C-alpha positions in Angstrom: 0.0 0.0 0.0 3.0 2.4 0.3 2.9 2.9 -3.5 -0.8 3.7 -3.4 -0.3 6.1 -0.5 2.6 7.8 -2.4 0.5 8.2 -5.6 -2.4 9.6 -3.6 -0.2 12.1 -1.7 1.6 13.3 -4.9 -1.7 13.7 -6.7 -3.0 15.8 -3.8 0.1 18.0 -3.8 -0.5 18.7 -7.5 -4.0 20.0 -6.6 -2.6 22.1 -3.7 0.1 23.6 -6.0 -2.5 24.8 -8.4 -4.6 26.7 -5.8 -2.5 29.9 -5.6 -3.4 30.6 -9.3 -7.1 30.3 -8.5 -7.6 34.0 -7.5 -11.3 34.2 -8.1 -12.2 31.2 -5.9 -13.1 31.4 -2.2 -10.6 29.2 -0.5 -9.2 29.6 3.0 -5.5 30.0 2.4 -4.6 29.3 6.0 -6.3 25.9 5.9 -4.6 25.1 2.6 -1.2 26.0 4.0 -1.6 23.8 7.0 -2.8 21.0 4.8 0.1 21.5 2.4 2.6 21.2 5.3 1.1 17.9 6.4 1.1 16.5 2.9 4.7 17.6 2.4 5.6 15.6 5.5 3.8 12.5 4.3 5.4 12.7 0.9 8.9 13.1 2.3 8.4 10.3 4.8 7.2 7.9 2.1 10.1 8.8 -0.2 12.7 8.1 2.5 11.2 5.2 4.3 8.9 3.4 1.9 11.4 0.5 1.3 11.1 -0.4 5.0 7.3 -0.5 5.0 6.4 -3.9 6.4 3.0 -5.7 6.6 2.7 -4.2 10.1 2.6 -0.7 8.5 0.1 -1.5 5.8 -2.8 -0.1 7.8 -0.9 3.2 8.1 -0.3 3.3 4.4 -3.9 2.6 3.8 -4.9 5.5 6.1 -2.5 7.9 4.2 -4.0 7.0 0.9 -7.5 7.3 2.2 -7.0 10.7 3.8 -5.2 12.1 0.8 -8.0 10.9 -1.5 -10.5 12.5 0.9 -8.7 15.8 0.9 -8.5 15.9 -2.9 -12.1 15.0 -3.3 -13.1 17.9 -0.9 -11.0 20.4 -2.7 -12.1 19.3 -6.2 -15.7 19.2 -5.3 -15.5 22.7 -3.7 -13.7 24.2 -6.7 -16.2 22.6 -9.2 -19.2 23.8 -7.1 -17.8 27.3 -7.2 -17.1 27.2 -10.9 -20.6 26.0 -11.7 -22.4 28.0 -9.1 -24.2 31.3 -9.9 -25.2 31.8 -6.3 -24.8 35.1 -4.3 -21.6 35.8 -2.6 -23.0 35.3 1.0 -24.0 31.7 0.0 -20.5 31.1 -1.4 -19.1 32.0 2.0 -21.5 29.5 3.6 -19.9 26.9 1.3 -16.5 28.1 2.4 -17.4 27.5 6.0 -18.4 23.9 5.1 -15.2 23.5 3.2 -13.1 24.7 6.2 -14.9 22.1 8.5 -14.2 19.4 6.0 -10.5 20.4 5.7 -10.2 20.6 9.5 -11.4 17.0 9.7 -8.8 15.9 7.2 -6.0 17.9 9.0 -6.9 16.2 12.2 -6.6 12.8 10.7 -3.3 13.7 9.2 -2.0 14.9 12.5 -2.8 11.5 14.1 -1.0 9.7 11.2 2.0 12.0 11.6 2.3 11.1 15.3 2.2 7.4 14.5 4.8 7.9 11.7 7.2 9.7 14.1 7.0 6.7 16.4 7.7 4.4 13.5 10.6 6.5 12.4 12.2 6.3 15.9 11.9 2.5 15.7 13.5 2.4 12.3 16.4 4.5 13.6 17.1 2.0 16.4 17.0 -0.9 13.9 19.1 0.9 11.2 22.4 -0.6 12.3 20.9 -4.1 12.2 19.3 -3.6 8.8 22.5 -3.8 6.8 23.3 -7.3 5.5 26.8 -8.6 5.1 27.7 -10.7 2.1 30.3 -13.4 1.6 32.4 -14.1 -1.4 32.8 -17.4 -3.2 36.0 -18.4 -4.8 36.9 -20.7 -7.6 36.6 -23.5 -5.2 32.9 -22.8 -4.8 30.7 -24.6 -7.2 27.6 -23.0 -8.5 24.3 -24.8 -7.9 22.7 -26.5 -10.9 24.0 -26.5 -14.4 25.1 -23.3 -16.2 23.5 -24.0 -19.6 24.5 -21.3 -21.9 23.0 -20.9 -25.4 23.2 -17.8 -27.6 26.0 -16.1 -25.8 29.0 -17.7 -27.4 30.1 -14.5 -29.1 29.9 -12.6 -25.8 31.9 -15.4 -24.1 34.7 -15.2 -26.7 34.8 -11.3 -26.6 34.9 -11.2 -22.8 37.6 -13.9 -22.6 39.6 -12.0 -25.1 39.2 -8.8 -23.1 40.2 -10.5 -19.8 43.3 -12.1 -21.3 44.3 -9.2 -23.5 47.5 -7.3 -23.6 46.4 -4.3 -21.6 48.3 -4.3 -18.3 46.2 -1.7 -16.5 43.3 -2.8 -14.2 40.3 -3.1 -16.5 36.6 -3.3 -15.6 34.1 -5.2 -17.7 30.3 -4.7 -17.0 27.7 -7.1 -18.2 24.2 -5.5 -18.3 20.7 -6.8 -18.9 17.3 -7.4 -17.3 16.8 -10.0 -14.6 16.8 -13.5 -16.0 18.7 -12.6 -19.2 21.7 -14.7 -18.3 24.3 -12.2 -16.9 25.4 -14.4 -14.0 25.3 -17.6 -16.2 27.6 -15.9 -18.7 29.9 -14.6 -16.0 30.0 -18.0 -14.3 31.0 -19.7 -17.6 33.8 -17.3 -18.1 34.9 -17.5 -14.5 35.1 -21.3 -14.5 36.7 -21.6 -17.9 40.0 -23.5 -17.8 41.9 -20.9 -19.8 40.8 -18.2 -17.3 41.7 -20.4 -14.4 45.2 -20.8 -15.8 45.6 -17.1 -16.8 44.9 -15.5 -13.3 46.7 -16.2 -10.1 43.6 -15.3 -8.0 40.0 -15.6 -8.9 37.3 -14.4 -6.5 33.5 -14.3 -6.9 31.4 -12.0 -4.7 27.6 -11.5 -4.9 26.6 -8.0 -3.8 23.2 -7.9 -2.0 20.9 -4.9 -2.1 21.7 -4.3 1.5 25.5 -4.8 1.2 28.2 -3.7 3.7 31.7 -3.0 2.6 33.3 -4.7 5.5 31.3 -7.8 4.8 32.5 -7.8 1.2 36.1 -7.4 2.2 35.9 -10.0 4.9 34.3 -12.5 2.5 37.1 -12.0 -0.1 39.8 -12.4 2.5 38.2 -15.6 3.8 38.1 -17.0 0.3 41.8 -16.2 -0.2 42.5 -18.0 3.1 43.8 -14.9 4.8 41.0 -14.9 7.4 39.3 -17.9 8.9 35.9 -18.7 7.5 32.7 -18.5 9.6 34.5 -16.2 12.1 33.8 -12.6 12.6 36.8 -10.3 12.4 37.5 -7.7 15.0 39.2 -5.5 12.5 37.7 -2.3 11.2 37.1 -1.3 7.6 40.5 0.3 7.1 42.4 -2.7 8.5 40.4 -5.2 6.3 40.9 -3.0 3.3 44.7 -2.8 3.9 44.9 -6.5 4.4 43.1 -7.2 1.1 45.2 -4.7 -0.8 48.4 -6.3 0.4 47.1 -9.8 -0.4 46.3 -8.8 -4.0 49.5 -6.7 -4.6 51.8 -8.2 -7.1 49.3 -10.8 -8.3 47.2 -11.0 -11.4 43.6 -11.3 -10.1 40.1 -11.6 -11.5 37.2 -10.5 -9.2 33.6 -10.9 -10.3 31.1 -8.6 -8.5 27.8 -10.2 -9.3 24.4 -8.5 -9.1 25.4 -5.0 -8.2 22.5 -2.6 -7.5 24.2 0.5 -6.2 26.4 3.1 -7.9 28.2 3.6 -4.6 29.6 0.1 -4.3 32.6 0.7 -6.7 33.5 4.1 -5.1 33.4 2.5 -1.7 35.6 -0.5 -2.6 37.9 0.5 -5.5 40.7 1.8 -3.2 41.3 -1.8 -1.9 42.0 -3.2 -5.4 45.6 -2.5 -6.4 46.5 -1.7 -10.0 49.6 -3.9 -10.3 50.0 -3.2 -14.0 49.8 -7.0 -14.3 46.6 -7.4 -16.3 44.2 -7.8 -13.4 40.5 -7.6 -14.2 37.1 -6.9 -12.5 33.9 -8.2 -14.0 30.6 -6.7 -12.9 27.0 -7.9 -13.5 24.1 -5.5 -13.1 20.6 -4.7 -14.2 21.2 -1.0 -14.0 22.8 1.1 -16.7 23.6 3.9 -14.3 25.9 1.5 -12.4 28.0 1.3 -15.5 28.6 5.1 -15.5 30.0 4.9 -11.9 32.5 2.3 -13.1 34.0 4.7 -15.7 33.1 2.3 -18.5 31.7 3.3 -21.9 31.3 -0.1 -23.6 29.4 -2.5 -21.4 28.3 -5.9 -22.7 24.6 -5.5 -23.2 22.8 -8.8 -23.2 19.7 -9.0 -25.5 17.0 -11.6 -25.7 17.5 -14.8 -27.5 16.2 -15.2 -31.0 13.8 -18.0 -32.0 16.5 -20.5 -32.9 18.5 -19.8 -29.8 15.4 -20.1 -27.6 14.5 -23.4 -29.2 18.1 -24.7 -28.7 18.1 -23.7 -25.0 14.6 -25.2 -24.5 15.8 -28.5 -26.0 18.8 -28.6 -23.8 16.6 -28.3 -20.7 13.6 -30.3 -21.7 15.0 -33.3 -23.5 17.9 -35.7 -22.9 17.9 -37.3 -26.4 16.3 -34.7 -28.7 12.7 -33.6 -29.2 10.1 -36.2 -30.3 8.8 -35.2 -33.7 5.2 -35.0 -32.4 6.2 -32.4 -29.8 8.4 -30.2 -32.0 5.7 -27.8 -33.2 4.1 -27.2 -29.8 7.5 -27.1 -28.2 8.6 -24.3 -30.5 5.4 -22.4 -29.6 6.2 -22.7 -25.9 9.8 -21.5 -26.5 8.5 -18.5 -28.4 6.1 -17.7 -25.6 9.1 -17.1 -23.3 10.0 -14.2 -25.6 13.7 -14.8 -25.5 14.1 -14.7 -21.8 16.6 -17.5 -20.8 15.3 -17.7 -17.2 11.8 -18.5 -18.4 13.0 -21.0 -21.0 15.1 -22.8 -18.4 12.3 -23.0 -15.9 9.7 -24.2 -18.3 12.1 -26.6 -20.0 13.1 -28.1 -16.6 9.4 -28.5 -15.6 8.5 -30.2 -18.9 11.6 -32.5 -18.7 9.9 -34.3 -15.8 6.3 -34.0 -17.1 3.9 -36.1 -19.1 5.4 -36.1 -22.7 2.0 -36.0 -24.4 0.9 -33.4 -27.0 -2.3 -32.7 -25.1 -0.4 -31.8 -21.9 2.1 -29.6 -23.8 -0.7 -27.7 -25.6 -2.1 -26.9 -22.2 1.3 -25.6 -21.0 1.6 -23.5 -24.2 -1.6 -21.7 -23.3 -0.4 -21.0 -19.8 3.3 -20.5 -20.1 3.5 -17.7 -17.5 1.6 -19.6 -14.9 3.8 -22.7 -15.3 7.0 -20.6 -15.2 5.9 -19.3 -11.8 4.3 -22.5 -10.5 5.3 -24.0 -7.2 6.2 -22.4 -3.9 9.3 -20.6 -5.1 7.7 -18.8 -8.1 11.2 -18.8 -9.5 10.8 -16.3 -12.4 8.8 -13.7 -10.5 11.1 -14.1 -7.5 14.1 -13.1 -9.5 12.3 -10.3 -11.5 10.7 -8.9 -8.4 14.1 -7.8 -7.1 14.1 -5.1 -9.8 10.8 -3.8 -8.6 11.8 -3.8 -4.9 14.9 -1.8 -5.7 12.9 0.9 -7.5 12.6 4.3 -5.7 9.0 4.9 -4.8 8.5 7.7 -7.3 9.1 5.2 -10.2 6.9 2.4 -8.8 3.5 3.9 -9.8 4.8 4.4 -13.4 6.0 0.8 -13.6 2.8 -0.6 -12.1 0.7 1.5 -14.5 2.2 -0.6 -17.4 -0.2 -3.4 -16.5 -3.1 -1.6 -18.2 -1.6 -2.3 -21.7 -2.3 -5.6 -23.4 0.3 -8.3 -24.0 2.7 -7.9 -26.9 1.8 -4.4 -27.9 4.1 -1.5 -28.8 3.1 1.5 -26.6 3.2 5.0 -28.1 5.5 6.9 -25.7 3.7 10.2 -26.2 0.4 8.7 -25.1 2.0 6.9 -22.2 3.5 10.2 -21.0 0.1 12.0 -21.2 -1.5 9.2 -19.2 1.2 9.3 -16.5 0.8 13.1 -16.3 -3.0 12.9 -16.1 -2.8 10.2 -13.3 -1.2 12.8 -11.0 1.5 10.6 -9.5 4.5 12.4 -11.1 6.5 14.5 -8.6 7.1 18.0 -10.0 10.7 19.0 -10.6 11.6 22.7 -10.6 12.0 24.3 -14.0 10.7 21.1 -15.8 7.3 20.4 -17.2 5.6 17.2 -16.0 6.0 15.8 -19.5 9.8 16.3 -19.2 9.6 14.6 -15.8 7.7 11.7 -17.3 10.4 11.4 -20.0 13.1 11.2 -17.3 11.1 8.5 -15.4 10.7 6.5 -18.6 14.4 6.7 -19.4 15.2 5.6 -15.8 12.9 2.6 -16.1 14.6 1.7 -19.4 18.0 2.1 -17.8 16.9 -0.4 -15.2 15.8 -2.9 -18.0 12.2 -2.8 -16.9 10.8 -1.2 -20.1 12.1 -2.0 -23.6 12.7 0.4 -26.5 10.9 -0.7 -29.6 11.3 2.3 -32.0 13.1 5.6 -32.2 12.0 8.9 -33.8 14.2 10.5 -36.5 15.5 13.0 -34.0 16.6 10.4 -31.5 13.7 10.3 -29.1 11.9 7.1 -28.0 8.8 6.7 -30.1 7.5 3.3 -28.9 8.2 1.1 -26.0 7.0 -2.2 -24.6 7.2 -4.4 -21.5 8.2 -8.1 -21.5 5.3 -10.5 -20.7 6.9 -11.7 -17.5 7.5 -8.2 -16.3 3.8 -7.4 -17.1 2.9 -10.4 -14.9 5.1 -8.9 -12.2 3.1 -5.6 -12.6 -0.1 -7.5 -12.1 1.2 -9.4 -9.1 2.7 -6.3 -7.4 -0.5 -4.3 -8.2 -2.5 -6.9 -6.4 -0.1 -6.8 -3.4 -0.1 -3.0 -3.3 -3.8 -2.7 -4.0 -2.8 -0.3 -6.8 -5.9 -1.1 -8.8 -7.7 1.3 -6.4 -6.0 4.3 -8.0 -6.6 4.1 -11.8 -7.9 7.5 -13.0 -7.0 7.0 -16.7 -8.8 4.5 -18.8 -8.8 3.9 -22.6 -12.2 3.7 -24.3 -11.8 2.3 -27.7 -14.7 0.6 -29.4 -12.5 -0.9 -32.2 -9.7 -2.7 -30.4 -10.9 -5.9 -28.8 -7.6 -6.2 -26.8 -8.5 -3.1 -24.8 -11.8 -4.7 -23.6 -9.9 -7.0 -21.3 -10.1 -6.9 -17.5 -7.2 -4.6 -16.4 -6.6 -6.9 -13.3 -6.5 -10.4 -14.8 -6.5 -9.6 -18.6 -9.4 -11.9 -19.2 -11.9 -10.7 -21.8 -14.8 -8.7 -20.3 -18.1 -10.6 -20.7 -19.7 -7.4 -22.1 -18.5 -5.7 -25.3 -20.0 -2.3 -24.5 -18.9 0.6 -22.3 -21.8 2.7 -21.2 -20.7 6.4 -21.0 -23.6 7.4 -18.7 -22.0 5.5 -15.9 -19.3 8.2 -15.6 -21.5 11.3 -16.3 -22.4 11.7 -12.7 -19.7 11.3 -10.0 -22.5 10.4 -7.5 -23.0 7.1 -9.4 -21.7 4.2 -7.3 -20.2 2.6 -10.4 -16.8 4.0 -11.6 -15.2 3.9 -15.0 -12.5 1.6 -13.7 -15.1 -1.0 -12.6 -16.5 -1.0 -16.2 -13.2 -2.6 -17.3 -13.1 -5.3 -14.6 -14.5 -8.8 -15.2 -17.3 -10.1 -13.0 -14.9 -12.4 -11.1 -12.5 -9.6 -10.2 -15.4 -7.3 -9.3 -16.7 -9.9 -6.8 -13.2 -10.4 -5.4 -12.5 -6.7 -5.1 -15.8 -4.9 -4.2 -13.9 -1.7 -3.4 -13.5 -1.1 -7.1 -17.0 0.1 -7.2 -15.8 3.0 -4.9 -12.8 3.8 -7.1 -11.8 7.4 -7.8 -13.6 9.1 -10.7 -12.0 9.2 -14.1 -9.1 11.7 -14.7 -8.5 11.1 -18.4 -10.3 9.5 -21.3 -9.0 8.3 -24.7 -12.1 7.7 -26.8 -13.6 8.0 -30.3 -15.8 10.9 -31.0 -19.2 9.7 -30.1 -20.1 12.3 -27.5 -18.1 12.8 -24.4 -18.9 12.8 -20.7 -18.5 15.7 -18.3 -17.1 14.3 -15.1 -15.9 16.9 -12.5 -12.3 15.6 -12.4 -11.5 15.1 -16.1 -7.9 16.4 -16.6 -7.2 15.1 -20.1 -9.4 14.2 -23.0 -8.2 12.6 -26.2 -10.8 12.5 -29.0 -10.3 10.5 -32.2 -12.5 10.3 -35.2 -12.7 7.2 -37.3 -10.0 4.4 -36.9 -8.0 4.5 -33.8 -4.9 4.0 -35.9 -5.1 7.6 -37.2 -3.8 9.0 -34.0 -4.9 12.1 -32.2 -3.6 14.9 -30.0 -5.0 15.0 -26.5 -6.0 18.2 -24.9 -5.7 19.1 -21.2 -8.9 20.1 -19.6 
């Protein structure tokens, strides 16, 4: 619920920021200022502490979202009433008195929430020292679990090995970058364990960096793997002493260190002093999902891992699913299953492994082909989603609403970036940045998500801007799962209304086709109606499971063909198109 709370608070702040320009409206500026201070506190708290929100704090997050929504509804309703009203001025002041009472009630609720948050903050400060997680290194003697099947990366393997064993004597850093499950660690492990590499380097060390890393933990793990410190024993030495010991242990030796799964730009800056440049051809290999980590390493040519093509996907699938080749009767359906994984090695390996122990009948495999995502995440471990979810958990909270919003788009579509940006802006969950328009902020957020390998670039414009983007099917499944956990479906204020595209008539929660093919506009004409636009796009099963959808916020933006338009109080953006939806249109702010 922290994401929903943050989105609601930022949306409310947008409304409060617009009030100073409303000179002709009767609004108590003192009440607005007090409310703004409270909202600013809530926003700052969520930005700093949202990562530590546990299930115990879900109720607080729910309260924050509810009170922010309530405040926004009060302000919007009051503004709309004044704009529509032709009543005398004395009656307007009576309305203002009612408005002040409503705002007082909201401020009182926020004050109670603030007190609880301050208590939570004190508890977090006490636990801060215990929160950091130490990591251990694993050397060449440590064997990776399972087989490291590698298909499609032979060219990368050769290039990286050439770079590692090349003539350059200076210490070199080689980053391997790609989305979760793309095969970064598998590629690095195959390089690390290659006999030529083992012969070439005097010392080989492997360290996996956790999201909650500690530098002393990394140093101690490396020293233990070198045999300088005893394993399973804590060292009484401080960071400087551990660093000096590692530096001396590596001096004069040609070493290869793999830093696997790096999430922070600060890691290299914190640790680089302890890696001597012996001018002996030492190398450091880094795997990461984040392009901004590469910048901190001072590298300009990272190894960017892309998805496997159809042939590579099929070859990897066969490696995992069969011991003696694919039976002819299963080849066609097997290739369909491999294609459904859309080139993601992790998904192919998981599905192939499951099918290798399954019933080898065409009927069963056809069933799997129709439910690839479900099978890839079957079992208690939910292997694919577990790995991919690390990328989501690492996101700063201001990017999480943007990522979760991607679930509203159907599978396998290229999303027009200009329309996506309009939708994000209209939703109200983009935090303003001084001297930048919200559209520019949205573009920065999009580039950040692309740099984190969560959104894919499909097409560029002639002037070098991103024209279309997409999201991998398994990441979309992650959106759906995390939206369910966060109750983010309660927030949607932007919906697409397109009577020509059947794909957009699917339930936005489960993607199943809606039993009805019609959207009835009168349902959103009146905000007093108990049915919201969002619930019109939800299948009957999800509507029963989530009755709160019928109380969802009113629509903020509509993208619809020209067949007459509604007049909801809170409409921020309206996109009208005439004729085929392929012709495109330019939306207008309301």
